[in-house]
N, C-alpha and C positions, 0 to 999 in steps of 0.2 A: 641280573638282580631283579627282583620282583617285589612290588608292594601291593597289597590288597586291603581295601577298606572293609571292615567287618561291622563294627558297632559305632554308635553315636554319629551316624551319617544322616544329616538332616534331622537329627534328634539330639536331645541334650545328654542323655545318660546311656550307659552301656559301652563305654569307650573300648575299642579294640582295633589294632592294626596288625596285619600279618606281613612278615618279611621273609624272603628267601635270599640269602647271601651265600654264594658258593653252595655247599651242600648243607648249610645250616638253616633251620627253620626257627623263627623268632617271633614272639608276640610282644607288642608294646601295649601294656594294659590288657586286662580281661575283666571288664566291669559288668555289673548287674544293671539291668534296666529298671528304672523306678518310675512310678506313675503309669499313665496309659502309653502303651507301645503302639506307635502309629505305623511304622514300616516294618516289613519282614526283613530280618537280617540274614545275610548269607552265612553259610556254615564255614568254619575254618577248613581250609582245603586239605587237611590231613588228619590223621588220628591224633588224639592228645599225646599218646606215647611217642609220637614222632617229633613233637616240639622239643627243641633243644634248650631254649632259654625264654624267660619272660623278663622284660624290662618294665619296671613299674614306676610310674610317675609319682603317685602318692596313694595314701591309704583309704581315701573315700571309697565307699562301696560301689559307686558307679564306675570306678576304675579298677578296683581289686576284687569285687565281690564274687566273681565266678572262678577265681583261681582254685578254690577247693573242688569245684566241679571238674576242672581240668585234671586235678590230682586223682579224683575218683575215676576218671576215664583212662588212667594209666600214665599220666605225666610224671616223669622222674628227673626232669632237668633241673636247672638252677633258676632262681628268681633273684634278680639283681635290682637293688634299690638303695635308698639312703638309710643311714642308721636309724633315724627317727621314724621313718616310714616302716621299717621292719618291726620296730617296737610297737607302733600303733596297730599294725596289721595283726600282730599276735593277739591283741585285744579284740579288734573289730571283726576278724574272720571267725573267731570263737563265738562272738556275740551273734554274728549272722547265722552260724550253724545252729546255735541254740534256737533262734527264731524259726529256722527252717524245720527243725525237729518238732518244736512246740506246735507250729501251725499244722504240720502233717498229722500230729496226734489229734488235734482239735477237729480237723476235717474228717479224719478217719472215724471218730466217734459219731459225727453227724451222718457220715455215709453208711456206717453199719446199722444205724437206726432205720435207715431206708432200705437196707438189704443190698447196698452197693459195695463196690470194691474199695479196699482201704487205700489211702493216699501214701505215697512214698515222698520223703523229703527230697529237695533238690540235691542236697548233700548233707553229710552228717558231721558231728564233732570230730570223728576219726579223720575224715577227709580234711577238715580245717587244720587239725594238728599236723597232719602229714605235709600239707602245703607250707605251713609255718616253718617246718624243719628244713625246707628247701631254700629259705631266704638267705641271701648273701649280701650283707650290708656294706655300704661304701660311704666315704666322706664326700662332701661337696668339693667340686673343682679338681678332683684328681682323675686324670685320664688313665684308664686301665685297659688291658687287652682282654676282651671277652673270649675270643677264640681266633683261629687263624683267619685273617682278613677283616676282623671287626674290632674296633676300639670304641670305647664308650666313656662319656663323662656326664655327671649329674650337676646341674646348675640350679641354684636356688630360684624357685618360681614365685615365692612370696605369697602363696595361696593358703597353705596349711603347714603346720609343723612338719618338716621333712619333705615338703613338696618340691618337685624338680621338673625342669625342662631337661630333655635328654638329647645330647649330641651323639651321633653315631657316625663313625668313619668306616665306610664299607669299601672293600677292595676285592676285585676279581681280576686276576691277571695284571695288566698294566693300568686298569681303570679304577679310580677311586672317586667316590662321591660322598659328600657329607650331608646327612639327613638330620633335621632337628624336629623333635616332637615337643610341642609347647607344654603338654600337660594343661592344667588349669592355671592361667596366668593371674597372679594376685593383684588385688587393688592396692594402690599406694596409701601410705600413712595409716596402715592398719595397726591396731594395738598389738603388742608383743612381737610381731614378725617383721623381718626386714622387707624392704621393697624388692620387687623382682629384679634379678640381675639380667642385663642385656647380653645377648650373644653376638659375637663379632660377625660371623659369616656362615653361609650354608648354601648348598646347591638347591635343596628342597626343604620346605617347611610344612609340617602338618600342625595346624594351629586351631585352637578352640575359638568359638564365637558366641558364647552364652549371652553376653550383653553387646553383641556386635551391631545393634541398631538403636542404641540408646545411651544416654549418659546418666550417671547416678545423681539423684537429688540429694546431695550431701549436705546435711545441716552444718552451719558454721561451727556449732558446738554440739557434738553428738551427746556428750555426757549430760548437758543441760536439757536437750530434747528428751532424752531417756528419763531424766529426773522429773520432767513435767508430766510425763505419762504416769509415773508412780504417784506423784502428788495428787493429780486429778482423780485417780482411781481410789487412793486411800482416803481422800477427803469425802468421798461418797460412800465410804465403808466397804469398798470392794478389795479384791486381790488381783494381782497381775500374773497371768499364766502365760509362760513363754515356751512355745514349741521350739526346741533348739536342737541343732545338730550336735551330737554328743562330743564330737572331736572338732575343735577349732572354735566354733561359734560359742559354745558353752564357756570356754576358757576366756574368750573376749568379754562375755557378759560379766564374769566374775571380776575381771580387770576394771570394767566400768563401774560396777557396783561398789567396789572398794573405794574408788574415787568419790562416788556420790555420798557414801557414808562418811568418809574422811573429811569431806568439805561441807557436810551438813546441808546438802542441796534439797533434801526433802524435809519440810518443816512440820512439826507437830506429830511426828510418827517415829520418834527416836527408837532405835533398837528393833525396827521392823525385821522379822526373820526372812531369810532367803533360803529356800529349800532347793538343794541340788538333788533331784530325784532321778538319777540315772547311774547305775553301777558302771556302765561303760564310760560315761563322762568323768566319773570319779577316778577310774583307772587311767583314763587319758590325761587327766590333769597331772597325775604323777609322772607321766611320760614327758609332759611339757616341762615340769620342774627339773627333770634329769637331762634335758637337752638345751639348757639355757645358753651355754657358750656357743653352740653351733648355729642356733636359730633365732635367738632373741634380738630385737633391735636395741639401739642405744638407750632409749628411755627405759625399757623394761630391765635392761642390765644395770641401769643406775640404781633401781630399787634393790636388785639382788646384791649389788656391791655395798649397799648400806644395811644389809641384813634384813630387808623387808621382803616378805613373800608377796608378790604382786597379785596372787590369785587367792588370797585368804583375808578374812576380816571377822570381827565379832558378829555373832548372830547368823553365821553361815552354818546350816544344818545339812549334813550329808546323809541321804537316805539310801541304804543299800538293800535291806531286806524288803520283802513284800509287805510285812506288817508295818514297817516304818513308812512305806509309801502310802498305805491305806490311811495311816494315822494323820497324814497331812490334811486331808479333807475334813477332819474333825476339829482342826484348829480354826476357830472363828475369827481370829485376828487378821488384820490386813497383812498381807504377805506377798512375797514373790515366789513363784514355783517355776523352776527351770527343769524341763523334762524332754526326753526324746520320744519319738523321732521328730525331726525338724519340719517334716511335711505332713505330720499327723497320720501317717499310714500304719504305724505299728508302735509297740512299746507302751510305756506307762502314761504318756501324754494323753492317750485316748481315754483313760480312766479319769484324768483330771478334767478333760473336756466334758465328759458325761456329768461330772459333779458341778461344773462351773459355767458352762455355756448358757444355761437357761436363766442365770441370775444377772439382772441388768446393772448391778453395781460393779461387776467384774470387767476386766479388760483382757482380751486374748491378744497378745502382742507378738506379731510375726517379725522376725529379724533376719530372714534369709529367703532365698529363692524358693518358689513353690512351683513344682513341675505340673504341667497340664495333666489333668485326670486325678490329682491327689485331693484328699480332703482339705488340706491346707489351702490349695488353690481355690477350691469351691468356697471356702469361708471368706477368703480375701475378696472374691468376686461378688460377695453379697448373698450367699445362700441363707435362707431363713430357717432351714432345718438341717440336722446332721444325723446320719444313721450310725449309732455306736452300740456295738454288742447286741444287735437286733432290735434296738429301741430307737425311736425317732425323738430327737432332742431339739427343742425350740432354741433358736439362736436369739438371745436377748442381750447378751454381753456386748460391750463395745468391741468391735474388731478393728485393730489398729496395725498398720504396717509401718515400721520405722525405717525410712530409707537411709542409705549411706553407709551401712555396715557390711555391704556385700563383700565376700571374699574374692569375687571375680573382678577383673579389670573391666571397665566399661568401654564404650566405643573409642574414647580418646586414649585410654590406657592400652588397648589392643593395637591401635594405630601406631602409637609411640613405640611399642615393643617390636612390631614387625618392621617398622621403618628404620630401626637401628641395625638390622641384619643386612650385610652387604652381599652382593653377587648372587642374589636369589634368582634361580631359573623359574621356579614355579611354587605357588603357595596352594596347599590343599586345606580347605576350610571345613572343619567338622565341629561336633559338640555344640550345636545350636539348634533351636527350633527351625523348621524348614525355611520359613520366610526370613528369619533372622540370618541364617547361614547364607542365603542368596543375597540379602541386602549387604552383608559385610563383604561378600565376594565382590559385588559390584563396587563397593566403596574403595577397596584397596586397588582394584583395577583402575578406577577413574582418578583417585587421588594420588596413588603412589606409582601408577604405571606398571604394576606387577602383573604377571600372568597368574591369575587366580582361578580356582576351580572348586566347586562344592560337590564332591562325589556322593552317589548313593551307595548303599551297602552292596558289595559284590564287585565294584569297579576295580579293575586291575591296571597297574602302571609299571612300565618297563623303566627302571631307574637309569640304566646306561643310555638308552635311546631317547629318554625324555618324551615318552609317548604313552598315551592311554591306549592299552591294547584291548580292553573290554570295558565298555561304558554301560554299567548296569542301569536298568530302568527301575523306578520306584515301585515297590509292591506293597500296597496298602493292606493292612490287616482289617478285616471286617469285624466290627464289634456289634454285639446285640443291640447296643444303645444307638447304633447308627440308623435304625429303622424308624421311620415316621417321626413322632415327636421326641424320640430318644436321641436324635442327632445332637452330638456334643456341642456344636457351635450354636444350635438353636437353644440348647439348655443354657448356654452362657447368656444369650439374649434374654431369656426368661429371668435369669438371676439379676441382670441389670434392671429389668422391670420391677422386680421385688425391691431392689435397692432404691430405685426412683420413687416407688410408692412410699417407702419409709421416709425419704427426703421430703416429700410433699407433706406428709403428716406432721413432720417436725418443723414445718415452715410457719406454723400458726403464730409463733412468737417473733417472726422476722418483721422488718419494716415493710410498709406498703411498696416502697421503692424497690427493695430487694425481691419481693414476691412478684412484682410486675416484670422485673428484669428476667427472673427465672421463667416466668410464663412466656415471655417473648422468645427466649432461647429455645424452649421446648416446642413452641409453635413453629419456629423456623425449621427445626429438625423434621417435624411432621410434614410440613409443606414440601421439603426437599425429597423425602422418601415416598410421598404419596403421588409424586409425578410419574 
């Protein structure tokens, strides 16, 4: 038995693990990398046509987004996942294919004007539809036989509708080993979804570490904190623009906004409109409504049992067409705009940023993780300008990040999840930024006494012998921006300088005591780093 780590090794996105069990070749997830790619990934060690099965933890594109590419390469096996994930993938993979084709057309037009070769999409709608046909849905908690020597069970991971940790019982001859793939482990007390279910035992665990070096700053009352952002923005005549992941986060926001409106938490702006400007999010919301019994928590089900749709309320406007989307920015009333993508890398949100970033009455509210190298991350870290559709836009709007709504478990949640699994021989830490993965690996070694290891892409492991047979070295990808002043870390430092300059200019109204305290703190930092 062999396991090889392909994607999300010392990185957050692009999850993929390769298994050989008997004569079967299996992938656990095959995700697309999002944001800046730091390390070069190893190639899957066989042709796509030789892959027998894909086991899919959940529908997010960083776990599922390259499955159509696998199909385009000749894969004709089966894709096993939960029922809700299969439904969501039917939407998300089609949407991803549309984006691939649209961007290829746009790049081709630019290339042809320069006399260059046309661009080919990563995959097409035909590939996405072919992959969707290979989906084989399963219920939670039901152990099934995948093939000779391999049994599988999906356990609710509490991260997204249909998300799962995967238990794999692998047998060769007289030897059986149990592998667990965490997928993305959910945060506790999320709206709509149940908390993650603990797994009893395993020989080997491959687990995520997205927030493995920090705890969430969770407001005591998230709804109140959210309402305060709306109130402050509306009172100054602005709108709140929320870059949101179309699946999961957008539905949570609808759930909170229904509460805010029902309880009258925003004063003086009755009937403020909420625009859901994402066809994908609208379709995904319908999938949420059709999977209530298998995925909703008790609170959400209590609304359903009373005949209340927890994701709908008056003044909710669903924008599906491009004309409806464009019309939103001609509405001069205070409003909420929820639009994808959540990291501002594609989709309709970029148009809303172009129209709203430069207006200081507005708020751009981030409610999810922003990967390194994305526009969203740049804005959160204090960028003063943003490049949108070839135009440089000044950042004058308030940039706000509301903590506590993360769909990922934090350090405490991850520790609690792994500490409940008995008889673990080794833990492989993946799906985290490099420093975070290393920090979490050290944490579970020192705190839990477990044998933990954070592999780089290409590392191979003998499952029977419990031995790393090939330890891959990190292969950094050289980016143009890494030269001279384009170094991304140095750019982050410059962004902080911009942010500090803004802070100082805004300090004119502070008390002399506060200004003196800020001056002393900055002087101390300068003294430290000038030594």
